[in-house]
DOSE-475293 format. One line per 4 residues: number of its first residue (from 1); for each residue z negated, y negated, x negated of N, C-alpha, C. Coordinates in Angstrom, 1 decimal, decimal comma. Example, Ala and Ser with C-alpha at 12.3 -4.5 7.8 and 13.67 -1.06 7.14 Angstrom:
! residues 2
1 = -7,8:5,7:-13,2:-7,8:4,5:-12,3:-7,8:3,3:-13,2  -7,1:2,2:-12,8:-7,1:1,1:-13,7:-7,9:0,0:-12,9
//
This chain:
! residues 262
1 = -29,4:-9,0:-4,9:-29,6:-8,3:-6,1:-29,3:-6,8:-6,0  -28,6:-6,3:-7,0:-28,2:-4,9:-7,0:-29,0:-4,2:-8,1  -29,7:-3,1:-7,8:-30,4:-2,3:-8,7:-29,8:-0,9:-8,8  -29,5:-0,5:-10,0:-29,1:0,8:-10,3:-30,3:1,6:-10,7
5 = -30,6:2,7:-10,1:-31,7:3,6:-10,5:-31,1:4,9:-11,0  -31,4:5,3:-12,3:-30,9:6,5:-12,8:-31,9:7,6:-12,5  -31,4:8,7:-11,9:-32,2:9,8:-11,5:-31,6:11,1:-12,1  -32,4:11,8:-12,8:-31,9:13,0:-13,5:-32,6:14,3:-12,9
9 = -31,7:15,2:-12,6:-32,3:16,5:-12,1:-32,7:17,3:-13,3  -34,0:17,8:-13,3:-34,5:18,5:-14,4:-35,1:19,8:-13,9  -35,2:20,8:-14,7:-35,9:22,1:-14,3:-37,3:21,9:-14,0  -37,9:22,7:-13,1:-39,3:22,7:-12,9:-40,0:23,2:-14,2
13 = -41,2:22,8:-14,4:-41,8:23,1:-15,7:-41,9:24,6:-16,0  -41,9:25,4:-15,0:-42,0:26,9:-15,3:-40,6:27,6:-15,4  -39,5:26,8:-15,3:-38,2:27,4:-15,2:-37,2:26,8:-16,2  -37,7:26,3:-17,3:-36,8:25,8:-18,4:-36,2:27,0:-19,1
17 = -34,8:27,0:-19,2:-34,1:28,0:-19,8:-33,0:27,4:-20,7  -32,8:28,0:-21,9:-31,8:27,5:-22,8:-30,8:28,6:-23,0  -29,5:28,3:-23,1:-28,5:29,2:-23,5:-28,7:29,7:-24,9  -28,9:30,9:-25,2:-29,3:31,4:-26,5:-28,1:31,2:-27,5
21 = -26,9:31,1:-27,0:-25,7:31,0:-27,9:-25,4:29,5:-28,2  -25,3:28,7:-27,2:-25,0:27,2:-27,4:-26,2:26,4:-27,6  -27,4:26,8:-27,2:-28,6:26,0:-27,3:-28,6:24,9:-26,2  -27,7:25,0:-25,2:-27,7:24,0:-24,2:-28,6:24,4:-23,0
25 = -29,3:23,5:-22,4:-30,2:23,8:-21,3:-29,4:24,2:-20,1  -29,9:25,3:-19,5:-29,3:25,8:-18,2:-29,8:25,0:-17,1  -28,9:24,3:-16,3:-29,3:23,4:-15,3:-28,9:23,8:-13,9  -28,5:25,1:-13,7:-28,0:25,5:-12,5:-29,0:26,3:-11,6
29 = -30,3:26,4:-12,1:-31,3:27,1:-11,3:-31,7:26,4:-10,0  -32,3:27,1:-9,1:-32,7:26,5:-7,9:-34,0:25,7:-8,0  -34,8:26,0:-8,9:-36,1:25,3:-9,1:-35,9:24,1:-9,9  -35,4:23,0:-9,3:-35,1:21,8:-9,9:-35,8:20,6:-9,2
33 = -36,1:19,6:-9,9:-36,7:18,4:-9,3:-36,1:17,1:-9,9  -36,4:16,0:-9,3:-36,1:14,7:-9,9:-37,1:14,5:-11,1  -36,5:14,1:-12,2:-37,4:13,7:-13,3:-38,5:12,8:-12,9  -39,8:13,2:-13,1:-40,9:12,5:-12,5:-40,9:11,0:-12,9
37 = -40,6:10,6:-14,1:-40,6:9,2:-14,5:-39,4:8,4:-13,8  -38,4:9,1:-13,4:-37,3:8,5:-12,7:-37,8:8,2:-11,2  -38,7:9,1:-10,7:-39,3:8,8:-9,4:-40,1:7,5:-9,5  -40,8:7,3:-10,6:-41,6:6,1:-10,7:-40,6:4,9:-10,7
41 = -39,5:5,0:-11,4:-38,5:3,9:-11,4:-37,9:3,7:-10,0  -37,7:4,7:-9,3:-37,2:4,6:-7,9:-38,2:3,9:-7,0  -39,5:4,3:-7,2:-40,5:3,7:-6,4:-40,6:2,2:-6,7  -40,5:1,8:-8,0:-40,5:0,4:-8,3:-39,3:-0,4:-7,7
45 = -38,1:0,2:-7,7:-37,0:-0,4:-7,1:-37,2:-0,6:-5,6  -37,8:0,4:-4,9:-38,1:0,3:-3,5:-39,1:-0,8:-3,2  -40,1:-0,9:-4,1:-41,1:-2,0:-3,9:-40,4:-3,3:-4,0  -39,5:-3,5:-4,9:-38,8:-4,8:-5,0:-37,9:-5,0:-3,8
49 = -37,2:-3,9:-3,3:-36,4:-4,0:-2,1:-37,2:-4,4:-0,9  -38,4:-3,9:-0,8:-39,3:-4,3:0,4:-39,7:-5,7:0,3  -39,8:-6,3:-0,9:-40,2:-7,7:-1,1:-39,0:-8,7:-1,0  -37,8:-8,2:-1,3:-36,6:-9,0:-1,2:-35,5:-8,3:-0,4
53 = -35,3:-8,7:0,8:-34,4:-8,0:1,7:-33,0:-7,9:1,3  -32,5:-8,8:0,3:-31,2:-8,8:-0,1:-30,9:-7,7:-1,2  -31,9:-7,0:-1,6:-31,8:-6,0:-2,7:-31,1:-4,7:-2,1  -30,2:-4,2:-2,9:-29,6:-2,9:-2,7:-29,8:-2,0:-3,8
57 = -30,0:-0,7:-3,6:-30,3:0,3:-4,6:-29,3:1,4:-4,6  -28,7:1,6:-5,8:-27,7:2,7:-6,0:-28,2:3,7:-7,0  -28,4:4,9:-6,5:-28,9:6,0:-7,4:-27,7:6,6:-8,1  -27,8:6,8:-9,4:-26,7:7,3:-10,3:-27,3:8,5:-11,0
61 = -26,6:9,6:-11,0:-27,0:10,8:-11,7:-25,8:11,5:-12,4  -26,1:12,2:-13,5:-25,1:13,0:-14,2:-25,6:14,4:-14,3  -24,8:15,3:-13,8:-25,3:16,7:-13,9:-24,3:17,6:-13,1  -24,7:18,9:-12,9:-23,9:19,8:-12,2:-23,8:19,4:-10,7
65 = -23,0:20,1:-9,9:-22,9:19,8:-8,5:-24,2:19,8:-7,8  -25,1:20,7:-8,2:-26,4:20,8:-7,6:-27,2:19,6:-7,7  -26,9:18,7:-8,7:-27,6:17,4:-8,8:-27,4:16,5:-7,7  -26,5:16,8:-6,8:-26,3:16,0:-5,5:-27,6:16,0:-4,8
69 = -28,4:17,1:-4,9:-29,7:17,1:-4,3:-30,6:16,0:-4,7  -30,6:15,6:-6,0:-31,4:14,5:-6,5:-30,9:13,2:-5,9  -29,6:13,0:-5,8:-29,1:11,8:-5,2:-29,5:11,7:-3,7  -29,4:12,8:-3,0:-29,7:12,8:-1,6:-31,2:12,5:-1,4
73 = -32,0:13,1:-2,3:-33,5:12,8:-2,2:-33,8:11,4:-2,5  -33,1:10,8:-3,4:-33,4:9,4:-3,8:-33,0:8,5:-2,6  -31,9:8,8:-1,9:-31,5:8,1:-0,7:-32,6:8,3:0,4  -33,1:9,5:0,6:-34,1:9,8:1,6:-35,4:9,0:1,3
77 = -35,6:8,7:0,0:-36,8:7,9:-0,3:-36,6:6,4:-0,2  -35,4:5,9:-0,1:-35,2:4,5:0,0:-34,0:3,9:-0,6  -33,2:4,7:-1,4:-32,0:4,1:-2,0:-31,0:4,0:-0,9  -30,0:3,0:-1,2:-29,0:2,8:-0,2:-27,8:3,7:-0,3
81 = -27,4:4,0:-1,5:-26,3:4,9:-1,7:-26,4:5,5:-3,1  -25,4:6,3:-3,5:-25,5:6,9:-4,8:-24,1:7,4:-5,3  -24,1:7,8:-6,6:-23,0:8,3:-7,2:-23,4:9,5:-8,1  -22,7:10,6:-8,0:-22,9:11,7:-8,9:-21,8:11,9:-9,9
85 = -22,1:11,9:-11,2:-21,1:12,2:-12,2:-21,2:13,6:-12,6  -20,1:14,4:-12,4:-20,2:15,8:-12,5:-18,8:16,4:-13,0  -18,9:17,4:-13,8:-17,6:18,0:-14,2:-17,9:18,9:-15,4  -17,2:20,0:-15,5:-17,4:21,0:-16,6:-17,1:20,3:-18,0
89 = -16,3:19,3:-18,0:-16,0:18,6:-19,2:-17,2:17,9:-19,8  -18,2:17,6:-19,0:-19,4:16,9:-19,5:-20,5:17,9:-20,0  -20,4:19,2:-19,7:-21,4:20,1:-20,1:-21,7:20,1:-21,6  -22,9:20,2:-21,9:-23,3:20,2:-23,3:-23,4:18,9:-24,0
93 = -23,3:17,8:-23,2:-23,3:16,4:-23,8:-24,7:16,1:-24,4  -24,7:15,6:-25,6:-26,0:15,1:-26,2:-26,3:13,7:-25,6  -27,3:13,1:-26,1:-27,7:11,8:-25,6:-26,7:10,7:-25,8  -25,9:10,8:-26,9:-24,9:9,8:-27,1:-23,7:9,9:-26,2
97 = -23,2:11,2:-26,0:-22,1:11,4:-25,1:-22,6:11,1:-23,7  -23,8:11,5:-23,3:-24,3:11,2:-22,0:-24,4:9,8:-21,7  -24,9:9,0:-22,6:-25,0:7,5:-22,4:-23,7:6,9:-22,2  -22,7:7,3:-23,0:-21,3:6,8:-22,8:-20,8:7,0:-21,4
101 = -21,0:8,2:-20,9:-20,5:8,5:-19,6:-21,2:7,8:-18,5  -22,6:7,8:-18,6:-23,3:7,1:-17,5:-23,0:5,6:-17,5  -22,9:5,0:-18,7:-22,6:3,6:-18,8:-21,2:3,3:-18,1  -20,3:4,1:-18,4:-18,9:4,0:-17,7:-19,1:4,1:-16,2
105 = -19,9:5,0:-15,7:-20,1:5,2:-14,3:-20,7:3,9:-13,7  -21,7:3,4:-14,4:-22,4:2,2:-13,9:-21,4:1,0:-13,8  -20,6:0,9:-14,8:-19,5:-0,2:-14,8:-18,6:0,0:-13,6  -18,3:1,2:-13,3:-17,4:1,5:-12,2:-18,0:1,2:-10,8
109 = -19,3:1,2:-10,7:-20,0:0,8:-9,4:-19,8:-0,6:-9,1  -19,5:-1,5:-10,1:-19,4:-2,9:-9,9:-20,5:-3,7:-10,6  -20,6:-4,9:-10,3:-21,6:-5,8:-10,8:-23,0:-5,4:-10,4  -24,0:-5,5:-11,3:-25,3:-5,2:-11,0:-26,2:-6,1:-11,7
113 = -27,5:-6,2:-11,3:-28,5:-7,0:-11,9:-29,5:-6,3:-12,8  -29,9:-5,1:-12,4:-30,9:-4,4:-13,2:-30,7:-2,9:-13,1  -30,9:-2,2:-14,2:-31,0:-0,7:-14,2:-32,4:-0,3:-14,4  -32,9:0,6:-13,6:-34,2:1,1:-13,7:-34,2:2,6:-14,0
117 = -35,0:3,1:-14,9:-35,0:4,5:-15,2:-36,3:4,9:-15,9  -36,6:6,2:-15,9:-37,8:6,6:-16,6:-37,6:6,5:-18,1  -38,7:6,4:-18,8:-38,6:6,2:-20,3:-38,1:7,4:-21,0  -38,2:8,6:-20,3:-37,8:9,9:-20,9:-37,7:10,9:-19,8
121 = -37,0:12,0:-20,2:-36,9:13,1:-19,2:-37,7:14,3:-19,7  -38,3:15,0:-18,8:-39,2:16,1:-19,1:-38,4:17,3:-19,8  -37,1:17,4:-19,6:-36,4:18,5:-20,2:-35,9:18,2:-21,6  -36,0:17,0:-22,1:-35,6:16,7:-23,4:-36,6:15,9:-24,3
125 = -37,3:15,0:-23,6:-38,4:14,2:-24,2:-37,9:13,4:-25,4  -36,6:13,0:-25,4:-36,1:12,2:-26,5:-36,3:10,7:-26,3  -36,2:10,2:-25,1:-36,4:8,8:-24,8:-35,3:7,9:-25,4  -34,2:8,5:-25,7:-33,1:7,8:-26,3:-32,0:7,3:-25,4
129 = -31,8:8,0:-24,3:-30,6:7,7:-23,5:-30,6:6,3:-22,9  -31,7:5,8:-22,4:-31,8:4,5:-21,8:-31,3:3,4:-22,7  -31,8:3,4:-23,9:-31,5:2,3:-24,8:-30,0:2,4:-25,2  -29,5:3,7:-25,3:-28,1:3,9:-25,6:-27,2:3,4:-24,5
133 = -27,6:3,6:-23,3:-26,8:3,1:-22,1:-26,7:1,6:-22,2  -27,9:0,9:-22,5:-27,9:-0,5:-22,6:-26,9:-1,0:-23,7  -26,9:-0,2:-24,8:-26,0:-0,6:-25,9:-24,5:-0,5:-25,5  -24,1:0,5:-24,8:-22,7:0,7:-24,3:-22,4:-0,4:-23,3
137 = -23,4:-0,8:-22,5:-23,1:-1,9:-21,5:-23,3:-3,3:-22,1  -23,8:-3,4:-23,4:-24,0:-4,6:-24,0:-24,9:-5,5:-23,3  -26,0:-4,9:-22,8:-27,1:-5,7:-22,1:-28,4:-5,4:-22,8  -29,4:-6,3:-22,6:-30,7:-6,1:-23,2:-31,4:-4,9:-22,6
141 = -32,3:-4,2:-23,3:-33,1:-3,2:-22,8:-34,6:-3,5:-23,1  -35,4:-3,2:-22,1:-36,9:-3,3:-22,2:-37,4:-2,0:-21,9  -38,2:-1,5:-22,8:-38,7:-0,1:-22,8:-40,3:0,0:-22,6  -40,8:1,1:-22,2:-42,2:1,4:-22,0:-42,8:0,3:-21,1
145 = -42,1:0,0:-20,0:-42,6:-1,0:-19,1:-43,5:-0,4:-18,0  -44,7:-1,1:-17,9:-45,7:-0,7:-16,9:-45,9:-1,7:-15,8  -45,2:-2,8:-15,9:-45,3:-3,9:-14,9:-44,1:-4,7:-14,9  -43,7:-5,2:-13,7:-42,4:-6,0:-13,6:-42,6:-7,1:-12,5
149 = -42,2:-8,3:-12,9:-42,2:-9,4:-11,9:-40,7:-10,0:-11,8  -40,2:-10,0:-10,6:-38,8:-10,5:-10,4:-38,8:-12,0:-10,4  -37,9:-12,6:-11,1:-37,6:-14,1:-11,1:-36,3:-14,3:-10,4  -35,9:-15,6:-10,3:-34,6:-15,9:-9,7:-33,4:-15,4:-10,5
153 = -33,6:-15,5:-11,8:-32,4:-15,1:-12,7:-32,8:-14,0:-13,7  -33,9:-13,3:-13,5:-34,3:-12,3:-14,4:-35,6:-11,7:-14,0  -36,3:-11,1:-15,0:-37,6:-10,5:-14,8:-38,6:-10,8:-15,9  -39,8:-10,7:-15,6:-40,9:-10,6:-16,7:-41,4:-9,2:-16,7
157 = -41,4:-8,6:-17,8:-41,9:-7,2:-17,9:-43,2:-7,1:-18,7  -44,0:-6,2:-18,4:-45,2:-5,9:-19,1:-44,9:-4,6:-19,9  -44,9:-4,7:-21,2:-44,5:-3,6:-22,0:-45,8:-3,0:-22,7  -45,9:-1,7:-22,7:-47,0:-1,0:-23,3:-46,7:-0,8:-24,8
161 = -47,5:-1,4:-25,7:-47,3:-1,3:-27,1:-48,5:-0,7:-27,8  -48,5:-0,4:-29,1:-49,6:0,2:-29,8:-50,9:-0,6:-29,7  -50,7:-2,0:-29,8:-51,9:-2,9:-29,8:-52,3:-3,3:-28,4  -51,7:-2,8:-27,4:-52,1:-3,2:-26,0:-50,9:-3,4:-25,1
165 = -50,6:-4,7:-24,7:-49,5:-5,0:-23,9:-48,8:-6,3:-24,4  -47,5:-6,4:-24,0:-46,9:-7,7:-24,3:-46,0:-8,0:-23,1  -45,8:-9,3:-22,8:-45,0:-9,8:-21,7:-43,8:-10,4:-22,2  -42,6:-10,0:-21,7:-41,3:-10,4:-22,1:-40,5:-10,9:-20,9
169 = -39,9:-12,1:-21,0:-39,0:-12,6:-20,0:-37,6:-12,4:-20,4  -36,8:-11,8:-19,5:-35,4:-11,6:-19,9:-34,5:-11,8:-18,7  -33,3:-12,3:-18,9:-32,4:-12,6:-17,8:-31,5:-11,4:-17,4  -31,0:-11,5:-16,2:-30,1:-10,4:-15,7:-28,7:-10,5:-16,5
173 = -28,0:-9,4:-16,6:-28,4:-8,0:-16,3:-29,3:-7,4:-17,4  -30,1:-6,5:-17,0:-31,0:-5,9:-18,0:-31,3:-4,4:-17,6  -31,6:-3,6:-18,6:-32,0:-2,2:-18,3:-33,5:-2,2:-18,6  -34,2:-1,5:-17,7:-35,7:-1,4:-17,9:-36,1:0,1:-17,7
177 = -36,6:0,6:-18,8:-37,1:2,0:-18,7:-38,7:1,9:-18,5  -39,2:2,7:-17,6:-40,6:2,5:-17,2:-41,4:3,7:-17,5  -42,7:3,5:-17,6:-43,7:4,6:-17,7:-44,3:4,9:-16,3  -45,2:5,8:-16,3:-45,8:6,3:-15,0:-46,7:5,2:-14,3
181 = -47,1:4,2:-15,0:-48,0:3,2:-14,5:-47,3:2,1:-13,7  -45,9:2,1:-13,7:-45,2:1,1:-13,0:-45,4:1,0:-11,5  -45,3:2,2:-10,9:-45,5:2,3:-9,4:-45,9:3,7:-9,0  -46,6:3,9:-8,0:-46,9:5,2:-7,4:-45,7:5,7:-6,7
185 = -45,4:7,0:-7,0:-44,2:7,6:-6,4:-44,4:7,8:-4,9  -43,3:7,7:-4,1:-43,4:7,9:-2,7:-42,8:9,2:-2,2  -42,6:9,3:-0,9:-42,1:10,5:-0,3:-40,9:10,2:0,6  -40,0:11,1:0,8:-38,9:10,9:1,7:-39,5:10,8:3,1
189 = -38,8:9,9:3,9:-39,2:9,7:5,3:-38,2:10,5:6,2  -38,6:10,6:7,5:-37,7:11,3:8,4:-36,4:10,5:8,6  -36,6:9,2:8,8:-35,4:8,4:8,9:-34,5:8,4:7,6  -35,2:8,4:6,5:-34,5:8,5:5,2:-33,8:9,8:5,0
193 = -34,3:10,9:5,5:-33,6:12,2:5,4:-32,4:12,2:6,3  -32,5:11,6:7,5:-31,4:11,5:8,4:-30,3:10,7:7,8  -30,7:9,6:7,1:-29,7:8,7:6,5:-29,0:9,4:5,3  -29,8:10,2:4,5:-29,2:10,9:3,4:-28,2:11,9:3,8
197 = -28,3:12,5:5,0:-27,3:13,4:5,5:-26,0:12,8:5,9  -26,1:11,5:6,3:-24,9:10,8:6,8:-24,2:10,1:5,6  -24,9:9,7:4,6:-24,3:8,9:3,5:-23,3:9,8:2,7  -22,1:9,4:2,5:-21,1:10,1:1,7:-21,3:9,7:0,3
201 = -21,7:10,6:-0,6:-21,9:10,3:-2,0:-20,7:10,7:-2,8  -20,0:9,8:-3,5:-18,8:10,2:-4,2:-19,3:11,0:-5,5  -18,4:11,9:-5,9:-18,6:12,6:-7,1:-17,5:12,3:-8,1  -17,8:11,7:-9,2:-16,8:11,3:-10,2:-16,8:12,2:-11,4
205 = -15,6:12,6:-11,7:-15,3:13,4:-13,0:-14,6:12,5:-14,0  -14,1:13,2:-15,0:-13,4:12,4:-16,0:-12,1:11,8:-15,5  -11,5:12,3:-14,4:-10,3:11,7:-13,8:-10,6:10,3:-13,3  -11,9:10,0:-12,9:-12,2:8,7:-12,5:-12,7:7,8:-13,6
209 = -13,2:8,4:-14,7:-13,8:7,6:-15,8:-12,9:7,4:-16,9  -11,9:8,3:-17,1:-10,9:8,1:-18,1:-11,2:8,2:-19,5  -12,1:9,1:-19,9:-12,4:9,4:-21,3:-11,4:10,3:-22,0  -11,2:10,2:-23,3:-10,5:11,2:-24,0:-11,4:12,4:-24,1
213 = -10,9:13,6:-23,8:-11,7:14,8:-23,8:-12,5:15,1:-25,1  -12,0:14,5:-26,2:-12,7:14,7:-27,5:-14,0:14,0:-27,5  -14,3:13,0:-26,5:-15,5:12,3:-26,5:-16,6:12,9:-25,6  -16,2:14,0:-25,0:-17,1:14,6:-24,0:-17,7:15,9:-24,4
217 = -18,8:16,3:-23,7:-19,3:17,6:-23,9:-19,8:17,9:-25,3  -19,7:19,2:-25,7:-20,1:19,6:-27,0:-19,2:19,0:-28,1  -17,9:18,9:-27,7:-17,0:18,4:-28,7:-17,3:16,9:-29,0  -17,7:16,1:-28,1:-18,0:14,7:-28,3:-19,4:14,4:-28,6
221 = -20,2:15,4:-28,9:-21,6:15,3:-29,2:-21,8:15,4:-30,7  -22,2:14,3:-31,4:-22,4:14,5:-32,9:-23,7:15,2:-33,2  -24,6:15,4:-32,2:-25,8:16,2:-32,5:-25,8:17,4:-31,5  -26,4:18,5:-32,0:-26,5:19,7:-31,2:-27,6:20,6:-31,6
225 = -28,0:21,5:-30,8:-29,1:22,4:-31,1:-28,4:23,6:-31,9  -28,9:23,8:-33,1:-28,3:24,8:-34,0:-28,9:26,2:-33,7  -30,2:26,2:-33,5:-30,9:27,4:-33,3:-32,1:27,2:-32,4  -32,4:28,2:-31,5:-33,6:28,1:-30,7:-34,4:29,4:-30,9
229 = -35,7:29,3:-30,8:-36,5:30,5:-30,9:-37,8:30,3:-30,3  -38,5:31,3:-29,9:-39,8:31,2:-29,3:-40,9:31,3:-30,4  -41,8:30,4:-30,4:-42,8:30,5:-31,5:-43,7:31,7:-31,3  -44,1:32,2:-32,5:-44,9:33,4:-32,5:-46,4:33,0:-32,9
233 = -47,3:33,4:-32,1:-48,7:33,1:-32,3:-49,4:34,3:-32,8  -50,0:34,2:-34,0:-50,8:35,3:-34,5:-52,1:34,8:-35,1  -53,1:35,4:-34,8:-54,5:35,0:-35,3:-55,2:36,2:-35,9  -55,9:35,9:-37,0:-56,7:36,9:-37,6:-58,1:36,5:-37,3
237 = -58,7:37,1:-36,2:-60,0:36,6:-35,8:-61,1:37,4:-36,5  -62,1:36,6:-36,9:-63,3:37,2:-37,6:-64,5:36,8:-36,7  -65,2:37,8:-36,3:-66,4:37,6:-35,5:-67,7:37,5:-36,4  -68,4:36,5:-36,3:-69,7:36,3:-37,2:-70,9:36,7:-36,3
241 = -71,6:37,7:-36,6:-72,7:38,2:-35,8:-73,9:38,4:-36,8  -75,1:38,2:-36,2:-76,3:38,4:-37,0:-76,4:39,9:-37,2  -76,6:40,3:-38,5:-76,7:41,8:-38,8:-78,0:42,1:-39,5  -78,9:41,2:-39,5:-80,2:41,5:-40,2:-80,3:41,0:-41,6
245 = -79,2:41,0:-42,3:-79,2:40,5:-43,7:-78,6:39,1:-43,9  -77,6:38,8:-43,1:-76,9:37,5:-43,2:-76,8:36,9:-41,8  -77,2:35,6:-41,7:-77,1:34,9:-40,4:-75,7:34,5:-40,2  -75,3:34,4:-38,9:-73,9:34,1:-38,5:-73,4:32,8:-39,2
249 = -74,2:31,8:-39,4:-73,7:30,6:-40,0:-73,4:30,8:-41,5  -74,2:31,6:-42,1:-74,0:31,9:-43,5:-72,7:32,8:-43,7  -72,5:33,7:-42,8:-71,3:34,5:-42,8:-70,1:33,7:-42,7  -70,2:32,7:-41,7:-69,0:31,8:-41,5:-68,7:31,0:-42,7
253 = -69,8:30,4:-43,4:-69,6:29,6:-44,6:-69,0:30,4:-45,7  -69,4:31,7:-45,8:-68,9:32,5:-46,9:-67,4:32,8:-46,6  -67,0:33,0:-45,4:-65,6:33,2:-45,0:-64,8:32,0:-45,3  -65,3:30,8:-45,0:-64,5:29,6:-45,3:-64,3:29,3:-46,8
257 = -65,3:29,7:-47,5:-65,2:29,6:-49,0:-64,2:30,5:-49,5  -64,1:31,8:-49,0:-63,1:32,7:-49,5:-61,7:32,3:-49,2  -61,5:31,5:-48,1:-60,2:31,0:-47,6:-59,9:29,7:-48,3  -60,8:29,2:-49,1:-60,6:27,9:-49,8:-60,5:26,7:-48,8
261 = -61,2:26,9:-47,6:-61,3:25,8:-46,7:-62,3:24,8:-47,1  -63,4:25,2:-47,7:-64,4:24,3:-48,2:-64,7:24,7:-49,6
//
């Protein structure tokens, strides 16, 4: 069985920056991590690999050259190999353009049985890309998955829904996006770190994937950020104190009446 795990490099929570002109997120900072939910997906893939010795795991990421760090970390944690999709032509891609490129990269890796990824990324919170990748690969997608059982020709997934849970059986190949309940995340091991240093991770650009440039980056993105701004917080605070003539609760009620709240 071959499992593809999608890992995205995202900014640390305190270092999110946007280009004020293009509205595109700046991803070249040093304070970056693997998207936490992708770590859960990787942990689940490793759990399956430990149970079934014939399983191989390939980590795939799209991002700047610095995203090689995420691939190497995934290998250190238990993935067998990886691929980084990187190039200036991909910069500014929205979820649609991103999904097209990642789907093409997955196809280029060869036959696979399952794709595992986090249900969303902390830098965008759209939760759209996984389902779009499944669309471009023409395979079923199972989302909000909190449990997974491997069968001979497919999987049974436990999906979190509004009314509780539902169990769905689906055959390979399939894309599964997971939530944080799927598996506890692990840590790189010493042997894993040594392996990560030795593994040669290919970096593919558009020369390898063969898209028309009009399909990539900002040009190939039908959606984009038009304007960004920081929210302004302003409060007109009124302190209600006992002053001898009116009790605080009465002063508060009088204020609420004046503001047409009650």
